[in-house]
C-alpha positions, 0 to 999 in steps of 0.5 A: 492524493498519493501517486503510485510509485514502482514497487520496492523491496519489503525492506524499503531500501533503495540499494544504498550502502547504508542499507547493506544489512537490510539488503543481505538479511531482510526484514519481514512484516505483515501486509496491512490489507491481508495481515499475511506475512511478507517475506523479506525478499518479496517486492511490496507497495508502501503507503505511509507506514503500511506495507502491502503485497503487490496483489493486495495493493488495491482500492479496499472498497471496489478492489480496483488495482492501481498502476504505476502513476495512478493516484490513490487516497489513504483514508482511515488507514484504507486504500481508496481509488479516487472515485470511492474517495470522492463518493465518500466525501459526498456522504455525510459522516464518511465511514466506508464499508467494505463491499 
């Protein structure tokens, strides 16, 4: 279970002086959900090593959007809401299929 935190810049910096180069020039990458480019200036959500557009940060089975403070689960590199995660645990051989 991972709590949702406020969005951070796509560079992952929190405004520390050691991140000055990232703040000035940024780092681009791809969204873990849609695979589209995320510009360095765009706000993002992170789950472990994965980076997401704010609009893509949702349960990958039911598309439920998360609010700050909501809990989500990362299973097989998929973001899941609590309901879908628990339903998956009840099924033998958990292998979620995107709806």
